[in-house]
C-alpha positions in Angstrom: 41.8 96.7 -35.9 43.0 93.5 -37.6 46.6 93.0 -38.7 49.2 90.2 -38.8 52.9 89.9 -38.0 54.6 87.6 -40.6 56.8 86.2 -37.8 53.7 84.6 -36.3 53.3 82.3 -39.3 49.5 82.8 -39.6 48.8 81.5 -36.1 46.4 83.3 -33.8 48.4 85.2 -31.1 47.3 84.7 -27.5 48.0 88.3 -26.8 47.8 91.5 -28.8 50.0 94.2 -27.4 49.8 97.9 -27.8 52.2 100.5 -26.5 51.6 104.3 -26.3 54.4 106.8 -26.1 56.8 109.1 -28.0 59.2 108.1 -30.7 62.2 110.4 -31.2 65.1 110.9 -33.6 68.3 109.8 -32.0 71.6 111.4 -33.0 74.8 109.7 -31.9 78.4 110.6 -32.6 80.2 107.6 -34.1 83.0 105.6 -32.5 82.2 106.6 -28.9 83.1 110.3 -29.7 81.9 113.0 -27.3 79.3 115.4 -28.7 81.6 118.4 -28.4 84.2 116.7 -30.6 81.8 115.2 -33.2 81.6 116.3 -36.8 78.9 113.8 -37.8 76.1 111.9 -36.2 74.5 108.6 -36.8 70.7 108.8 -37.0 68.2 106.3 -35.7 64.9 106.3 -33.9 63.9 105.3 -30.4 61.7 105.7 -27.3 60.9 103.5 -24.3 57.5 102.4 -25.5 58.5 102.1 -29.1 61.4 100.0 -28.2 59.1 97.6 -26.3 56.9 97.3 -29.3 59.9 96.7 -31.5 61.4 94.1 -29.2 58.1 92.2 -28.9 57.6 92.2 -32.7 61.1 90.8 -33.2 60.3 88.0 -30.8 57.2 87.2 -32.9 54.7 88.8 -30.7 51.8 90.8 -32.2 52.6 94.4 -31.3 51.2 97.8 -32.2 52.5 101.3 -31.4 50.5 104.5 -31.0 51.9 108.0 -31.0 51.7 111.4 -32.7 54.4 112.4 -35.2 54.5 115.3 -37.7 53.3 114.6 -41.2 56.7 115.2 -42.8 59.7 113.2 -43.9 61.2 112.8 -40.4 57.9 111.6 -38.8 57.3 109.2 -41.7 60.8 107.9 -41.5 60.4 107.1 -37.8 57.2 105.1 -38.5 58.9 103.4 -41.5 61.6 102.1 -39.2 59.0 100.5 -36.8 57.1 99.0 -39.7 60.3 97.5 -41.1 60.5 95.6 -37.8 56.9 94.3 -38.1 55.4 96.8 -35.6 51.9 97.7 -36.6 51.6 101.5 -36.8 48.2 102.1 -38.4 46.9 104.0 -35.3 49.8 106.5 -35.3 48.6 110.0 -36.0 50.4 112.0 -38.7 49.6 115.5 -37.4 49.1 118.6 -39.5 50.5 122.1 -38.8 47.1 123.1 -37.4 47.1 120.2 -34.9 50.7 120.6 -33.8 51.9 124.1 -34.7 55.6 123.6 -34.0 55.3 120.4 -36.2 58.4 118.6 -35.1 59.6 115.2 -34.0 61.4 115.2 -30.6 65.2 114.7 -30.8 67.8 113.4 -28.4 71.5 113.2 -28.6 73.2 110.1 -27.2 76.8 110.3 -26.2 77.6 106.6 -25.9 79.6 105.6 -22.8 83.1 104.1 -23.0 84.9 102.3 -20.1 84.3 104.2 -16.9 82.7 107.1 -18.8 78.9 106.8 -18.6 76.5 107.5 -21.5 75.0 110.9 -21.6 71.7 112.0 -23.1 70.8 115.6 -24.1 67.1 116.2 -24.9 65.7 118.5 -27.6 62.0 117.3 -27.3 60.2 120.5 -26.2 57.1 121.3 -28.4 57.2 117.9 -30.1 54.1 116.8 -32.0 52.8 114.6 -29.2 53.3 117.3 -26.7 51.1 119.7 -28.7 48.3 117.4 -29.8 44.9 117.8 -28.2 43.8 114.3 -26.9 40.7 115.6 -25.1 38.3 114.2 -27.7 40.4 111.2 -28.8 38.5 107.9 -29.1 40.5 105.8 -26.7 38.1 102.9 -26.7 38.3 102.7 -30.4 42.1 102.6 -30.2 42.3 99.8 -27.5 39.4 97.5 -28.6 40.8 94.2 -29.9 44.0 94.3 -27.9 44.7 92.3 -24.8 47.7 94.0 -23.3 48.6 97.7 -22.9 52.1 98.8 -22.0 52.9 102.3 -20.7 55.7 104.2 -18.9 56.2 107.1 -16.7 58.1 109.0 -19.5 55.1 109.9 -21.6 53.2 111.8 -18.8 56.4 113.7 -18.1 56.0 115.3 -21.5 53.2 117.6 -20.4 49.6 117.9 -19.2 48.0 116.7 -22.4 50.1 113.5 -22.2 49.1 113.0 -18.6 45.5 113.1 -19.7 46.3 110.6 -22.5 47.8 108.1 -20.1 45.1 108.3 -17.5 42.4 107.9 -20.2 44.3 104.9 -21.6 44.6 103.3 -18.1 40.9 103.7 -17.3 39.7 102.5 -20.7 42.0 99.5 -20.6 40.5 98.4 -17.3 37.0 98.9 -18.6 37.9 96.6 -21.5 39.5 94.0 -19.3 43.0 94.4 -20.7 46.2 93.5 -18.9 48.2 96.7 -18.1 51.9 96.9 -17.5 53.6 100.1 -16.3 57.3 101.0 -16.1 57.9 104.1 -13.9 61.0 105.0 -15.8 61.9 108.3 -14.1 63.6 111.0 -16.2 65.0 113.7 -14.0 65.5 116.0 -17.0 61.8 116.0 -17.7 60.1 116.5 -14.3 60.9 116.5 -10.6 60.9 113.4 -8.3 57.8 114.6 -6.5 55.9 115.4 -9.7 56.7 111.9 -11.0 55.7 110.2 -7.7 52.5 112.2 -7.5 51.3 111.3 -11.0 52.6 107.7 -11.2 51.0 106.8 -7.9 47.6 107.7 -9.5 48.3 105.0 -12.1 48.8 102.2 -9.7 45.1 101.2 -9.2 44.9 100.3 -12.9 48.2 98.3 -13.2 48.5 94.5 -13.3 52.2 94.2 -14.0 54.5 96.8 -12.3 58.1 97.3 -13.4 60.2 98.9 -10.7 59.3 100.3 -7.3 59.8 104.0 -8.1 58.7 106.7 -8.6 55.6 106.0 -6.4 54.4 107.0 -3.0 53.9 104.1 -0.7 52.8 105.8 2.5 52.8 103.9 5.7 49.7 105.8 6.6 47.6 107.4 3.8 46.0 109.8 6.2 49.3 110.9 7.9 52.2 111.3 5.4 54.5 112.3 8.3 54.8 108.6 9.1 56.9 108.3 6.0 57.1 106.0 3.0 57.8 102.2 3.3 60.7 102.8 0.8 62.4 105.4 3.0 65.9 104.3 3.8 66.0 101.4 1.2 69.3 101.6 -0.7 69.5 101.8 -4.5 70.9 98.3 -4.5 68.6 96.6 -1.9 68.9 93.0 -0.8 66.4 90.4 -1.9 64.8 90.5 1.5 64.4 94.3 1.4 62.9 94.1 -2.1 60.5 91.4 -1.0 59.3 93.5 1.9 58.6 96.4 -0.4 56.8 94.2 -2.9 54.5 92.9 -0.2 53.6 96.4 0.9 52.7 97.2 -2.8 50.5 94.2 -3.1 48.8 94.9 0.3 48.0 98.5 -0.8 47.2 97.6 -4.5 45.8 94.1 -4.7 45.1 94.6 -8.4 48.9 94.2 -9.0 49.5 90.6 -10.1 53.3 90.8 -10.7 56.2 93.2 -9.7 59.5 93.0 -11.5 62.7 95.0 -10.6 66.2 94.6 -11.8 69.3 95.4 -9.8 71.9 96.9 -12.1 75.6 96.8 -11.7 77.5 98.9 -14.3 81.0 97.6 -14.8 81.6 99.5 -18.0 79.9 102.3 -20.0 80.7 100.4 -23.2 
């Protein structure tokens, strides 16, 4: 699947990235207003994996995005936004009513934080096109051939069982093709439970080369006796560098396929 990013100036890119996930309509009250006080909303489009593809493209990196959106004006508008930022979207499926009966693009409302007031997200993404699409016969090898790097997150499998099947198929196929795989756990408490996220995301680890974050994953001290606990038990949300390094070493020991682990420690001084 050949394409070119004009920012690359005709040069051959060392890596060709592809990301897989959901893109949604984002509605935000202007001027830091709260949703309950808003009389208008600013519309844009976003999603974890789509944002990665967009950021890479704007840095001049050859990037492609795969998703399922309804074949209507809203779905096409979301793809137009990505294409306007030089993200390649040819693989995106524009679904029919027969393929995705509810035929809608997921939506989320973002109440932007201000000062000590944190940002707030309200999801309206149930029965979105990607959640209803049947991926059981999808040609994943045909999608991934020609790319060198696959990026995924723990948000997409939280959408539903069909998306869990999609992600596992992508991971296994990427490894068969010798691609580099990066994975960001990106836990969303409004979409599934902590244990559900840990159970699924742990299954992804044997296929990952670059791991972003140390949760939500099981890292049992003894795989045969979970009563021994997890190596991350008792580690604070803001761990010291020494504590982080110890956890990293346990990940590498358990999953030698992981070549790199990255984790940021966030200090929020203001919501705005």
